[in-house]
All heavy atoms as a GROMACS GRO file, in nm:
protein
  617
    1MET      N    1  -3.668  -0.214   0.225
    1MET     CA    2  -3.524  -0.225   0.229
    1MET      C    3  -3.458  -0.110   0.154
    1MET      O    4  -3.351  -0.067   0.192
    1MET     CB    5  -3.484  -0.360   0.170
    1MET     CG    6  -3.356  -0.416   0.226
    1MET     SD    7  -3.338  -0.412   0.403
    1MET     CE    8  -3.395  -0.572   0.451
    2ASP      N    9  -3.521  -0.064   0.046
    2ASP     CA   10  -3.464   0.048  -0.029
    2ASP      C   11  -3.466   0.176   0.052
    2ASP      O   12  -3.376   0.258   0.039
    2ASP     CB   13  -3.541   0.067  -0.160
    2ASP     CG   14  -3.513  -0.044  -0.260
    2ASP    OD1   15  -3.404  -0.103  -0.251
    2ASP    OD2   16  -3.600  -0.071  -0.344
    3LEU      N   17  -3.570   0.193   0.134
    3LEU     CA   18  -3.578   0.312   0.218
    3LEU      C   19  -3.464   0.314   0.320
    3LEU      O   20  -3.401   0.419   0.341
    3LEU     CB   21  -3.713   0.316   0.290
    3LEU     CG   22  -3.734   0.434   0.385
    3LEU    CD1   23  -3.732   0.565   0.308
    3LEU    CD2   24  -3.863   0.418   0.462
    4LEU      N   25  -3.434   0.199   0.380
    4LEU     CA   26  -3.323   0.191   0.476
    4LEU      C   27  -3.190   0.222   0.409
    4LEU      O   28  -3.107   0.296   0.463
    4LEU     CB   29  -3.320   0.050   0.538
    4LEU     CG   30  -3.208   0.026   0.640
    4LEU    CD1   31  -3.223   0.119   0.759
    4LEU    CD2   32  -3.209  -0.119   0.684
    5ARG      N   33  -3.169   0.167   0.289
    5ARG     CA   34  -3.045   0.193   0.216
    5ARG      C   35  -3.033   0.341   0.181
    5ARG      O   36  -2.925   0.400   0.190
    5ARG     CB   37  -3.037   0.108   0.090
    5ARG     CG   38  -2.906   0.125   0.016
    5ARG     CD   39  -2.890   0.027  -0.096
    5ARG     NE   40  -2.872  -0.111  -0.052
    5ARG     CZ   41  -2.756  -0.162  -0.010
    5ARG    NH1   42  -2.650  -0.087  -0.004
    5ARG    NH2   43  -2.748  -0.288   0.026
    6THR      N   44  -3.143   0.406   0.145
    6THR     CA   45  -3.142   0.548   0.113
    6THR      C   46  -3.108   0.631   0.236
    6THR      O   47  -3.027   0.724   0.230
    6THR     CB   48  -3.280   0.591   0.057
    6THR    OG1   49  -3.309   0.511  -0.057
    6THR    CG2   50  -3.279   0.738   0.019
    7ILE      N   51  -3.168   0.598   0.350
    7ILE     CA   52  -3.139   0.671   0.474
    7ILE      C   53  -2.994   0.653   0.514
    7ILE      O   54  -2.926   0.750   0.551
    7ILE     CB   55  -3.234   0.623   0.586
    7ILE    CG1   56  -3.377   0.667   0.555
    7ILE    CG2   57  -3.190   0.677   0.722
    7ILE    CD1   58  -3.481   0.607   0.647
    8LEU      N   59  -2.942   0.531   0.506
    8LEU     CA   60  -2.802   0.506   0.541
    8LEU      C   61  -2.707   0.577   0.444
    8LEU      O   62  -2.601   0.626   0.486
    8LEU     CB   63  -2.773   0.356   0.544
    8LEU     CG   64  -2.838   0.279   0.658
    8LEU    CD1   65  -2.809   0.131   0.644
    8LEU    CD2   66  -2.792   0.330   0.792
    9THR      N   67  -2.744   0.584   0.317
    9THR     CA   68  -2.660   0.656   0.220
    9THR      C   69  -2.656   0.805   0.251
    9THR      O   70  -2.550   0.868   0.243
    9THR     CB   71  -2.713   0.632   0.077
    9THR    OG1   72  -2.714   0.492   0.051
    9THR    CG2   73  -2.626   0.701  -0.026
   10ILE      N   74  -2.771   0.862   0.288
   10ILE     CA   75  -2.774   1.004   0.325
   10ILE      C   76  -2.689   1.028   0.450
   10ILE      O   77  -2.613   1.126   0.456
   10ILE     CB   78  -2.920   1.050   0.345
   10ILE    CG1   79  -2.993   1.051   0.210
   10ILE    CG2   80  -2.926   1.187   0.411
   10ILE    CD1   81  -3.142   1.071   0.220
   11LEU      N   82  -2.699   0.939   0.549
   11LEU     CA   83  -2.615   0.952   0.669
   11LEU      C   84  -2.467   0.939   0.636
   11LEU      O   85  -2.382   1.010   0.692
   11LEU     CB   86  -2.656   0.847   0.772
   11LEU     CG   87  -2.788   0.868   0.843
   11LEU    CD1   88  -2.821   0.748   0.931
   11LEU    CD2   89  -2.786   0.996   0.924
   12PHE      N   90  -2.435   0.849   0.543
   12PHE     CA   91  -2.296   0.829   0.501
   12PHE      C   92  -2.240   0.954   0.436
   12PHE      O   93  -2.129   0.997   0.467
   12PHE     CB   94  -2.292   0.710   0.404
   12PHE     CG   95  -2.155   0.670   0.360
   12PHE    CD1   96  -2.067   0.609   0.446
   12PHE    CD2   97  -2.114   0.693   0.230
   12PHE    CE1   98  -1.940   0.571   0.406
   12PHE    CE2   99  -1.988   0.656   0.188
   12PHE     CZ  100  -1.902   0.594   0.276
   13ILE      N  101  -2.317   1.016   0.347
   13ILE     CA  102  -2.273   1.138   0.279
   13ILE      C  103  -2.259   1.252   0.379
   13ILE      O  104  -2.160   1.327   0.377
   13ILE     CB  105  -2.368   1.173   0.165
   13ILE    CG1  106  -2.359   1.068   0.054
   13ILE    CG2  107  -2.340   1.312   0.110
   13ILE    CD1  108  -2.467   1.078  -0.051
   14ALA      N  109  -2.356   1.266   0.470
   14ALA     CA  110  -2.350   1.373   0.570
   14ALA      C  111  -2.230   1.355   0.662
   14ALA      O  112  -2.160   1.452   0.694
   14ALA     CB  113  -2.479   1.375   0.651
   15ASP      N  114  -2.204   1.231   0.702
   15ASP     CA  115  -2.089   1.203   0.788
   15ASP      C  116  -1.958   1.235   0.718
   15ASP      O  117  -1.868   1.294   0.778
   15ASP     CB  118  -2.091   1.056   0.832
   15ASP     CG  119  -1.977   1.023   0.927
   15ASP    OD1  120  -1.962   1.094   1.028
   15ASP    OD2  121  -1.903   0.927   0.898
   16SER      N  122  -1.948   1.201   0.590
   16SER     CA  123  -1.823   1.227   0.519
   16SER      C  124  -1.799   1.376   0.501
   16SER      O  125  -1.687   1.424   0.518
   16SER     CB  126  -1.822   1.155   0.384
   16SER     OG  127  -1.926   1.202   0.303
   17VAL      N  128  -1.905   1.452   0.471
   17VAL     CA  129  -1.889   1.598   0.455
   17VAL      C  130  -1.852   1.662   0.589
   17VAL      O  131  -1.761   1.745   0.596
   17VAL     CB  132  -2.018   1.660   0.395
   17VAL    CG1  133  -2.013   1.811   0.402
   17VAL    CG2  134  -2.038   1.612   0.252
   18LEU      N  135  -1.921   1.623   0.696
   18LEU     CA  136  -1.891   1.680   0.827
   18LEU      C  137  -1.752   1.640   0.874
   18LEU      O  138  -1.683   1.720   0.940
   18LEU     CB  139  -1.996   1.636   0.928
   18LEU     CG  140  -2.133   1.699   0.911
   18LEU    CD1  141  -2.233   1.637   1.007
   18LEU    CD2  142  -2.126   1.849   0.932
   19MET      N  143  -1.708   1.520   0.841
   19MET     CA  144  -1.574   1.478   0.880
   19MET      C  145  -1.467   1.563   0.810
   19MET      O  146  -1.368   1.600   0.871
   19MET     CB  147  -1.553   1.328   0.851
   19MET     CG  148  -1.426   1.274   0.912
   19MET     SD  149  -1.415   1.094   0.914
   19MET     CE  150  -1.458   1.047   0.752
   20VAL      N  151  -1.488   1.594   0.684
   20VAL     CA  152  -1.394   1.681   0.612
   20VAL      C  153  -1.388   1.819   0.678
   20VAL      O  154  -1.280   1.875   0.699
   20VAL     CB  155  -1.434   1.693   0.463
   20VAL    CG1  156  -1.359   1.804   0.395
   20VAL    CG2  157  -1.411   1.561   0.392
   21VAL      N  158  -1.505   1.873   0.717
   21VAL     CA  159  -1.508   2.005   0.782
   21VAL      C  160  -1.435   2.001   0.915
   21VAL      O  161  -1.354   2.090   0.946
   21VAL     CB  162  -1.654   2.051   0.800
   21VAL    CG1  163  -1.662   2.175   0.887
   21VAL    CG2  164  -1.718   2.077   0.665
   22VAL      N  165  -1.458   1.897   0.995
   22VAL     CA  166  -1.393   1.886   1.126
   22VAL      C  167  -1.242   1.871   1.110
   22VAL      O  168  -1.164   1.932   1.185
   22VAL     CB  169  -1.454   1.769   1.206
   22VAL    CG1  170  -1.372   1.738   1.330
   22VAL    CG2  171  -1.596   1.801   1.245
   23ILE      N  172  -1.198   1.794   1.013
   23ILE     CA  173  -1.055   1.776   0.990
   23ILE      C  174  -0.990   1.907   0.948
   23ILE      O  175  -0.881   1.942   0.993
   23ILE     CB  176  -1.030   1.664   0.888
   23ILE    CG1  177  -1.064   1.529   0.950
   23ILE    CG2  178  -0.885   1.666   0.839
   23ILE    CD1  179  -1.063   1.414   0.853
   24LEU      N  180  -1.058   1.982   0.864
   24LEU     CA  181  -1.002   2.110   0.819
   24LEU      C  182  -0.999   2.214   0.930
   24LEU      O  183  -0.920   2.309   0.924
   24LEU     CB  184  -1.080   2.163   0.699
   24LEU     CG  185  -1.061   2.086   0.569
   24LEU    CD1  186  -1.153   2.141   0.461
   24LEU    CD2  187  -0.915   2.092   0.524
   25MET      N  188  -1.081   2.198   1.032
   25MET     CA  189  -1.081   2.292   1.144
   25MET      C  190  -0.964   2.270   1.239
   25MET      O  191  -0.930   2.357   1.318
   25MET     CB  192  -1.212   2.279   1.222
   25MET     CG  193  -1.332   2.335   1.149
   25MET     SD  194  -1.487   2.305   1.234
   25MET     CE  195  -1.460   2.382   1.391
   26GLN      N  196  -0.900   2.153   1.232
   26GLN     CA  197  -0.791   2.121   1.323
   26GLN      C  198  -0.662   2.191   1.280
   26GLN      O  199  -0.641   2.219   1.163
   26GLN     CB  200  -0.768   1.970   1.328
   26GLN     CG  201  -0.884   1.896   1.386
   26GLN     CD  202  -0.862   1.748   1.388
   26GLN    OE1  203  -0.749   1.700   1.376
   26GLN    NE2  204  -0.969   1.673   1.404
   27GLN      N  205  -0.576   2.214   1.381
   27GLN     CA  206  -0.446   2.274   1.354
   27GLN      C  207  -0.348   2.167   1.310
   27GLN      O  208  -0.368   2.048   1.335
   27GLN     CB  209  -0.392   2.343   1.478
   27GLN     CG  210  -0.471   2.465   1.518
   27GLN     CD  211  -0.412   2.531   1.641
   27GLN    OE1  212  -0.320   2.480   1.703
   27GLN    NE2  213  -0.466   2.644   1.677
   28GLY      N  214  -0.238   2.211   1.248
   28GLY     CA  215  -0.134   2.118   1.206
   28GLY      C  216  -0.062   2.057   1.325
   28GLY      O  217  -0.068   2.106   1.437
   29LYS      N  218   0.010   1.950   1.301
   29LYS     CA  219   0.080   1.878   1.407
   29LYS      C  220   0.227   1.916   1.419
   29LYS      O  221   0.300   1.853   1.495
   29LYS     CB  222   0.070   1.727   1.384
   29LYS     CG  223  -0.071   1.676   1.387
   29LYS     CD  224  -0.129   1.688   1.524
   29LYS     CE  225  -0.271   1.635   1.525
   29LYS     NZ  226  -0.338   1.658   1.649
   30ASP      N  227   0.274   2.015   1.345
   30ASP     CA  228   0.415   2.052   1.356
   30ASP      C  229   0.442   2.113   1.493
   30ASP      O  230   0.361   2.185   1.548
   30ASP     CB  231   0.456   2.147   1.244
   30ASP     CG  232   0.372   2.275   1.243
   30ASP    OD1  233   0.266   2.276   1.306
   30ASP    OD2  234   0.415   2.372   1.179
   31ARG      N  235   0.557   2.080   1.549
   31ARG     CA  236   0.591   2.127   1.683
   31ARG      C  237   0.691   2.242   1.680
   31ARG      O  238   0.729   2.292   1.783
   31ARG     CB  239   0.648   2.012   1.765
   31ARG     CG  240   0.543   1.907   1.795
   31ARG     CD  241   0.596   1.803   1.887
   31ARG     NE  242   0.694   1.722   1.815
   31ARG     CZ  243   0.778   1.639   1.872
   31ARG    NH1  244   0.779   1.626   2.002
   31ARG    NH2  245   0.862   1.569   1.801
   32GLY      N  246   0.734   2.283   1.565
   32GLY     CA  247   0.824   2.397   1.556
   32GLY      C  248   0.959   2.370   1.621
   32GLY      O  249   1.016   2.262   1.611
   33LEU      N  250   1.011   2.471   1.692
   33LEU     CA  251   1.142   2.459   1.755
   33LEU      C  252   1.141   2.364   1.875
   33LEU      O  253   1.247   2.321   1.919
   33LEU     CB  254   1.191   2.596   1.799
   33LEU     CG  255   1.227   2.692   1.685
   33LEU    CD1  256   1.267   2.826   1.743
   33LEU    CD2  257   1.338   2.635   1.602
   34GLY      N  258   1.023   2.330   1.926
   34GLY     CA  259   1.017   2.235   2.037
   34GLY      C  260   1.070   2.098   1.998
   34GLY      O  261   1.123   2.025   2.080
   35ALA      N  262   1.058   2.061   1.872
   35ALA     CA  263   1.109   1.932   1.825
   35ALA      C  264   1.261   1.931   1.827
   35ALA      O  265   1.323   1.828   1.856
   35ALA     CB  266   1.058   1.904   1.684
   36ILE      N  267   1.324   2.045   1.799
   36ILE     CA  268   1.470   2.052   1.801
   36ILE      C  269   1.522   2.043   1.945
   36ILE      O  270   1.620   1.976   1.973
   36ILE     CB  271   1.517   2.183   1.734
   36ILE    CG1  272   1.479   2.182   1.587
   36ILE    CG2  273   1.667   2.201   1.751
   36ILE    CD1  274   1.503   2.314   1.516
   37ALA      N  275   1.453   2.110   2.036
   37ALA     CA  276   1.497   2.113   2.176
   37ALA      C  277   1.465   1.983   2.248
   37ALA      O  278   1.513   1.962   2.359
   37ALA     CB  279   1.431   2.230   2.248
   38GLY      N  280   1.384   1.897   2.190
   38GLY     CA  281   1.353   1.770   2.252
   38GLY      C  282   1.233   1.773   2.344
   38GLY      O  283   1.205   1.677   2.414
   39MET      N  284   1.160   1.884   2.343
   39MET     CA  285   1.040   1.892   2.427
   39MET      C  286   0.928   1.813   2.361
   39MET      O  287   0.901   1.828   2.244
   39MET     CB  288   0.994   2.037   2.443
   39MET     CG  289   1.076   2.119   2.537
   39MET     SD  290   1.008   2.284   2.555
   39MET     CE  291   0.845   2.252   2.613
   40SER      N  292   0.863   1.730   2.438
   40SER     CA  293   0.744   1.662   2.385
   40SER      C  294   0.622   1.743   2.423
   40SER      O  295   0.626   1.825   2.515
   40SER     CB  296   0.733   1.520   2.440
   40SER     OG  297   0.706   1.525   2.578
   41SER      N  298   0.512   1.720   2.355
   41SER     CA  299   0.392   1.799   2.381
   41SER      C  300   0.334   1.768   2.519
   41SER      O  301   0.258   1.847   2.573
   41SER     CB  302   0.287   1.774   2.272
   41SER     OG  303   0.248   1.639   2.275
   42GLY      N  304   0.368   1.654   2.577
   42GLY     CA  305   0.318   1.619   2.709
   42GLY      C  306   0.389   1.694   2.821
   42GLY      O  307   0.346   1.691   2.935
   43ASP      N  308   0.500   1.761   2.790
   43ASP     CA  309   0.577   1.830   2.892
   43ASP      C  310   0.520   1.967   2.926
   43ASP      O  311   0.562   2.029   3.022
   43ASP     CB  312   0.722   1.849   2.847
   43ASP     CG  313   0.795   1.716   2.834
   43ASP    OD1  314   0.749   1.617   2.895
   43ASP    OD2  315   0.896   1.712   2.763
   44THR      N  316   0.427   2.015   2.849
   44THR     CA  317   0.375   2.149   2.870
   44THR      C  318   0.236   2.142   2.931
   44THR      O  319   0.170   2.038   2.930
   44THR     CB  320   0.365   2.224   2.735
   44THR    OG1  321   0.273   2.157   2.651
   44THR    CG2  322   0.501   2.234   2.669
   45TYR      N  323   0.191   2.254   2.983
   45TYR     CA  324   0.055   2.262   3.037
   45TYR      C  325  -0.046   2.231   2.929
   45TYR      O  326  -0.143   2.160   2.951
   45TYR     CB  327   0.031   2.402   3.094
   45TYR     CG  328  -0.110   2.422   3.144
   45TYR    CD1  329  -0.151   2.369   3.265
   45TYR    CD2  330  -0.203   2.490   3.067
   45TYR    CE1  331  -0.280   2.384   3.310
   45TYR    CE2  332  -0.333   2.506   3.110
   45TYR     CZ  333  -0.371   2.453   3.232
   45TYR     OH  334  -0.499   2.468   3.275
   46TRP      N  335  -0.023   2.284   2.808
   46TRP     CA  336  -0.113   2.262   2.696
   46TRP      C  337  -0.120   2.113   2.661
   46TRP      O  338  -0.226   2.060   2.633
   46TRP     CB  339  -0.066   2.343   2.576
   46TRP     CG  340  -0.149   2.321   2.454
   46TRP    CD1  341  -0.116   2.248   2.345
   46TRP    CD2  342  -0.280   2.369   2.430
   46TRP    NE1  343  -0.218   2.249   2.254
   46TRP    CE2  344  -0.319   2.323   2.304
   46TRP    CE3  345  -0.370   2.447   2.503
   46TRP    CZ2  346  -0.443   2.351   2.248
   46TRP    CZ3  347  -0.493   2.476   2.447
   46TRP    CH2  348  -0.528   2.428   2.322
   47GLY      N  349  -0.007   2.045   2.663
   47GLY     CA  350  -0.004   1.904   2.630
   47GLY      C  351  -0.078   1.817   2.731
   47GLY      O  352  -0.143   1.720   2.696
   48ARG      N  353  -0.068   1.853   2.858
   48ARG     CA  354  -0.135   1.775   2.962
   48ARG      C  355  -0.286   1.796   2.962
   48ARG      O  356  -0.360   1.708   3.001
   48ARG     CB  357  -0.078   1.811   3.098
   48ARG     CG  358   0.062   1.760   3.119
   48ARG     CD  359   0.105   1.775   3.263
   48ARG     NE  360   0.098   1.913   3.309
   48ARG     CZ  361   0.200   1.997   3.313
   48ARG    NH1  362   0.318   1.957   3.272
   48ARG    NH2  363   0.186   2.120   3.356
   49ASN      N  364  -0.333   1.913   2.922
   49ASN     CA  365  -0.476   1.945   2.926
   49ASN      C  366  -0.538   1.952   2.788
   49ASN      O  367  -0.642   2.015   2.771
   49ASN     CB  368  -0.496   2.079   2.998
   49ASN     CG  369  -0.460   2.068   3.144
   49ASN    OD1  370  -0.502   1.976   3.210
   49ASN    ND2  371  -0.379   2.160   3.191
   50LYS      N  372  -0.479   1.886   2.692
   50LYS     CA  373  -0.527   1.894   2.554
   50LYS      C  374  -0.665   1.832   2.538
   50LYS      O  375  -0.744   1.876   2.456
   50LYS     CB  376  -0.427   1.825   2.462
   50LYS     CG  377  -0.457   1.842   2.317
   50LYS     CD  378  -0.350   1.779   2.233
   50LYS     CE  379  -0.384   1.796   2.086
   50LYS     NZ  380  -0.291   1.727   2.002
   51GLY      N  381  -0.697   1.730   2.614
   51GLY     CA  382  -0.825   1.662   2.600
   51GLY      C  383  -0.943   1.750   2.633
   51GLY      O  384  -1.054   1.728   2.586
   52ARG      N  385  -0.922   1.853   2.714
   52ARG     CA  386  -1.032   1.941   2.753
   52ARG      C  387  -1.040   2.066   2.664
   52ARG      O  388  -1.126   2.149   2.683
   52ARG     CB  389  -1.016   1.984   2.898
   52ARG     CG  390  -1.045   1.869   2.993
   52ARG     CD  391  -1.023   1.912   3.131
   52ARG     NE  392  -0.882   1.886   3.161
   52ARG     CZ  393  -0.830   1.882   3.281
   52ARG    NH1  394  -0.907   1.907   3.383
   52ARG    NH2  395  -0.705   1.856   3.299
   53SER      N  396  -0.951   2.077   2.570
   53SER     CA  397  -0.949   2.195   2.484
   53SER      C  398  -1.031   2.171   2.358
   53SER      O  399  -1.084   2.063   2.335
   53SER     CB  400  -0.805   2.228   2.445
   53SER     OG  401  -0.755   2.127   2.359
   54ARG      N  402  -1.041   2.273   2.276
   54ARG     CA  403  -1.113   2.262   2.150
   54ARG      C  404  -1.047   2.159   2.058
   54ARG      O  405  -1.115   2.080   1.994
   54ARG     CB  406  -1.114   2.400   2.082
   54ARG     CG  407  -1.182   2.400   1.948
   54ARG     CD  408  -1.188   2.542   1.891
   54ARG     NE  409  -1.238   2.541   1.756
   54ARG     CZ  410  -1.164   2.563   1.649
   54ARG    NH1  411  -1.037   2.593   1.661
   54ARG    NH2  412  -1.217   2.560   1.529
   55GLU      N  413  -0.914   2.158   2.056
   55GLU     CA  414  -0.842   2.061   1.972
   55GLU      C  415  -0.869   1.918   2.017
   55GLU      O  416  -0.884   1.829   1.935
   55GLU     CB  417  -0.691   2.090   1.976
   55GLU     CG  418  -0.649   2.205   1.890
   55GLU     CD  419  -0.674   2.179   1.743
   55GLU    OE1  420  -0.641   2.070   1.693
   55GLU    OE2  421  -0.729   2.268   1.679
   56GLY      N  422  -0.873   1.898   2.146
   56GLY     CA  423  -0.901   1.764   2.198
   56GLY      C  424  -1.040   1.716   2.160
   56GLY      O  425  -1.060   1.600   2.123
   57ARG      N  426  -1.137   1.807   2.169
   57ARG     CA  427  -1.273   1.771   2.130
   57ARG      C  428  -1.282   1.743   1.981
   57ARG      O  429  -1.352   1.650   1.938
   57ARG     CB  430  -1.369   1.883   2.168
   57ARG     CG  431  -1.396   1.891   2.317
   57ARG     CD  432  -1.509   1.984   2.350
   57ARG     NE  433  -1.487   2.120   2.304
   57ARG     CZ  434  -1.434   2.218   2.375
   57ARG    NH1  435  -1.396   2.195   2.499
   57ARG    NH2  436  -1.418   2.339   2.324
   58LEU      N  437  -1.210   1.820   1.900
   58LEU     CA  438  -1.212   1.796   1.755
   58LEU      C  439  -1.148   1.662   1.720
   58LEU      O  440  -1.195   1.591   1.631
   58LEU     CB  441  -1.139   1.909   1.682
   58LEU     CG  442  -1.214   2.042   1.672
   58LEU    CD1  443  -1.125   2.148   1.607
   58LEU    CD2  444  -1.342   2.028   1.595
   59GLU      N  445  -1.041   1.625   1.791
   59GLU     CA  446  -0.978   1.495   1.765
   59GLU      C  447  -1.070   1.380   1.803
   59GLU      O  448  -1.081   1.281   1.730
   59GLU     CB  449  -0.847   1.484   1.843
   59GLU     CG  450  -0.735   1.565   1.783
   59GLU     CD  451  -0.604   1.547   1.857
   59GLU    OE1  452  -0.592   1.450   1.935
   59GLU    OE2  453  -0.516   1.630   1.838
   60ARG      N  454  -1.138   1.392   1.919
   60ARG     CA  455  -1.232   1.288   1.959
   60ARG      C  456  -1.348   1.278   1.860
   60ARG      O  457  -1.390   1.168   1.823
   60ARG     CB  458  -1.288   1.318   2.098
   60ARG     CG  459  -1.215   1.248   2.208
   60ARG     CD  460  -1.291   1.249   2.338
   60ARG     NE  461  -1.350   1.379   2.373
   60ARG     CZ  462  -1.288   1.476   2.439
   60ARG    NH1  463  -1.164   1.458   2.479
   60ARG    NH2  464  -1.349   1.588   2.466
   61LEU      N  465  -1.399   1.393   1.816
   61LEU     CA  466  -1.509   1.394   1.719
   61LEU      C  467  -1.465   1.332   1.587
   61LEU      O  468  -1.541   1.257   1.524
   61LEU     CB  469  -1.557   1.538   1.696
   61LEU     CG  470  -1.676   1.558   1.604
   61LEU    CD1  471  -1.798   1.482   1.655
   61LEU    CD2  472  -1.707   1.706   1.589
   62THR      N  473  -1.341   1.357   1.546
   62THR     CA  474  -1.289   1.297   1.423
   62THR      C  475  -1.284   1.145   1.435
   62THR      O  476  -1.320   1.074   1.342
   62THR     CB  477  -1.149   1.352   1.391
   62THR    OG1  478  -1.157   1.494   1.380
   62THR    CG2  479  -1.095   1.294   1.262
   63ARG      N  480  -1.238   1.095   1.550
   63ARG     CA  481  -1.231   0.950   1.570
   63ARG      C  482  -1.370   0.887   1.563
   63ARG      O  483  -1.390   0.784   1.499
   63ARG     CB  484  -1.168   0.918   1.705
   63ARG     CG  485  -1.020   0.932   1.706
   63ARG     CD  486  -0.960   0.875   1.834
   63ARG     NE  487  -0.826   0.926   1.849
   63ARG     CZ  488  -0.789   1.013   1.941
   63ARG    NH1  489  -0.876   1.056   2.029
   63ARG    NH2  490  -0.666   1.056   1.947
   64VAL      N  491  -1.467   0.948   1.631
   64VAL     CA  492  -1.603   0.895   1.632
   64VAL      C  493  -1.661   0.896   1.491
   64VAL      O  494  -1.722   0.798   1.447
   64VAL     CB  495  -1.692   0.975   1.730
   64VAL    CG1  496  -1.838   0.938   1.714
   64VAL    CG2  497  -1.646   0.953   1.873
   65MET      N  498  -1.642   1.006   1.420
   65MET     CA  499  -1.696   1.017   1.285
   65MET      C  500  -1.629   0.918   1.191
   65MET      O  501  -1.693   0.864   1.100
   65MET     CB  502  -1.683   1.160   1.234
   65MET     CG  503  -1.772   1.257   1.308
   65MET     SD  504  -1.748   1.424   1.256
   65MET     CE  505  -1.855   1.426   1.114
   66ALA      N  506  -1.502   0.890   1.210
   66ALA     CA  507  -1.432   0.792   1.126
   66ALA      C  508  -1.485   0.652   1.153
   66ALA      O  509  -1.503   0.573   1.059
   66ALA     CB  510  -1.282   0.798   1.151
   67ILE      N  511  -1.513   0.619   1.278
   67ILE     CA  512  -1.570   0.489   1.311
   67ILE      C  513  -1.709   0.474   1.250
   67ILE      O  514  -1.742   0.369   1.193
   67ILE     CB  515  -1.572   0.468   1.465
   67ILE    CG1  516  -1.429   0.455   1.517
   67ILE    CG2  517  -1.656   0.348   1.504
   67ILE    CD1  518  -1.417   0.463   1.667
   68VAL      N  519  -1.790   0.579   1.259
   68VAL     CA  520  -1.923   0.576   1.197
   68VAL      C  521  -1.911   0.562   1.046
   68VAL      O  522  -1.986   0.486   0.983
   68VAL     CB  523  -2.003   0.703   1.236
   68VAL    CG1  524  -2.130   0.714   1.155
   68VAL    CG2  525  -2.034   0.702   1.384
   69PHE      N  526  -1.815   0.632   0.987
   69PHE     CA  527  -1.793   0.626   0.842
   69PHE      C  528  -1.761   0.483   0.798
   69PHE      O  529  -1.821   0.431   0.703
   69PHE     CB  530  -1.678   0.721   0.805
   69PHE     CG  531  -1.645   0.724   0.659
   69PHE    CD1  532  -1.716   0.804   0.572
   69PHE    CD2  533  -1.541   0.647   0.608
   69PHE    CE1  534  -1.684   0.807   0.437
   69PHE    CE2  535  -1.510   0.649   0.474
   69PHE     CZ  536  -1.582   0.730   0.388
   70VAL      N  537  -1.670   0.419   0.867
   70VAL     CA  538  -1.631   0.282   0.832
   70VAL      C  539  -1.748   0.187   0.855
   70VAL      O  540  -1.776   0.098   0.773
   70VAL     CB  541  -1.506   0.238   0.911
   70VAL    CG1  542  -1.479   0.090   0.894
   70VAL    CG2  543  -1.386   0.320   0.868
   71GLY      N  544  -1.819   0.205   0.966
   71GLY     CA  545  -1.934   0.119   0.994
   71GLY      C  546  -2.042   0.131   0.889
   71GLY      O  547  -2.097   0.030   0.842
   72LEU      N  548  -2.073   0.254   0.848
   72LEU     CA  549  -2.173   0.273   0.744
   72LEU      C  550  -2.126   0.218   0.610
   72LEU      O  551  -2.205   0.162   0.534
   72LEU     CB  552  -2.207   0.421   0.730
   72LEU     CG  553  -2.299   0.480   0.838
   72LEU    CD1  554  -2.310   0.630   0.823
   72LEU    CD2  555  -2.435   0.415   0.834
   73ALA      N  556  -1.998   0.231   0.582
   73ALA     CA  557  -1.944   0.177   0.456
   73ALA      C  558  -1.959   0.025   0.452
   73ALA      O  559  -1.996  -0.032   0.349
   73ALA     CB  560  -1.798   0.217   0.438
   74VAL      N  561  -1.933  -0.041   0.564
   74VAL     CA  562  -1.946  -0.186   0.570
   74VAL      C  563  -2.093  -0.226   0.554
   74VAL      O  564  -2.127  -0.316   0.477
   74VAL     CB  565  -1.887  -0.241   0.702
   74VAL    CG1  566  -1.925  -0.386   0.724
   74VAL    CG2  567  -1.736  -0.222   0.702
   75VAL      N  568  -2.181  -0.158   0.625
   75VAL     CA  569  -2.324  -0.191   0.620
   75VAL      C  570  -2.379  -0.167   0.480
   75VAL      O  571  -2.459  -0.247   0.429
   75VAL     CB  572  -2.403  -0.110   0.725
   75VAL    CG1  573  -2.553  -0.123   0.704
   75VAL    CG2  574  -2.365  -0.156   0.865
   76LEU      N  575  -2.339  -0.060   0.415
   76LEU     CA  576  -2.390  -0.030   0.281
   76LEU      C  577  -2.338  -0.128   0.175
   76LEU      O  578  -2.401  -0.143   0.071
   76LEU     CB  579  -2.354   0.113   0.241
   76LEU     CG  580  -2.437   0.223   0.309
   76LEU    CD1  581  -2.378   0.360   0.281
   76LEU    CD2  582  -2.581   0.215   0.266
   77ASN      N  583  -2.227  -0.194   0.202
   77ASN     CA  584  -2.173  -0.290   0.105
   77ASN      C  585  -2.224  -0.432   0.125
   77ASN      O  586  -2.193  -0.520   0.046
   77ASN     CB  587  -2.020  -0.291   0.109
   77ASN     CG  588  -1.964  -0.176   0.029
   77ASN    OD1  589  -2.014  -0.144  -0.076
   77ASN    ND2  590  -1.860  -0.116   0.083
   78VAL      N  591  -2.302  -0.454   0.229
   78VAL     CA  592  -2.360  -0.586   0.252
   78VAL      C  593  -2.476  -0.604   0.154
   78VAL      O  594  -2.563  -0.519   0.142
   78VAL     CB  595  -2.409  -0.600   0.397
   78VAL    CG1  596  -2.487  -0.728   0.417
   78VAL    CG2  597  -2.293  -0.592   0.494
   79LYS      N  598  -2.477  -0.717   0.086
   79LYS     CA  599  -2.584  -0.746  -0.010
   79LYS      C  600  -2.703  -0.806   0.064
   79LYS      O  601  -2.692  -0.906   0.132
   79LYS     CB  602  -2.536  -0.845  -0.117
   79LYS     CG  603  -2.415  -0.798  -0.192
   79LYS     CD  604  -2.447  -0.678  -0.276
   79LYS     CE  605  -2.322  -0.635  -0.351
   79LYS     NZ  606  -2.330  -0.504  -0.406
   80PHE      N  607  -2.819  -0.744   0.050
   80PHE     CA  608  -2.941  -0.792   0.115
   80PHE      C  609  -3.015  -0.886   0.026
   80PHE      O  610  -3.031  -0.877  -0.086
   80PHE     CB  611  -3.033  -0.675   0.154
   80PHE     CG  612  -2.975  -0.590   0.262
   80PHE    CD1  613  -2.928  -0.463   0.234
   80PHE    CD2  614  -2.965  -0.636   0.391
   80PHE    CE1  615  -2.876  -0.383   0.332
   80PHE    CE2  616  -2.914  -0.556   0.491
   80PHE     CZ  617  -2.869  -0.430   0.462
   0.00000   0.00000   0.00000
C-alpha cells in the first residue's frame, strides 16, 4: 500500500508542475479594443476555429490535468 501511495504522490507532483507550465504557456484573456466595440471572440475566424489551434489544445490539456489533479488529491486523502 505504501508503494501505491508513493507512486500516486509522484504522479500528483508531476501533474501539478506540468499544469503550472501549461498554464503559463497560455495567452491572456484580454480582448483589447474588441471589448469596446462589442465584438465577441466567436465573431472572428480565430474564435470559431480556436479548438484546433495551439491555444485550444492548451486549454483542453489544462482541463484534463486539473481533473487528474483533483482526482489524485481525493485518492491520496482517503485513509486506507
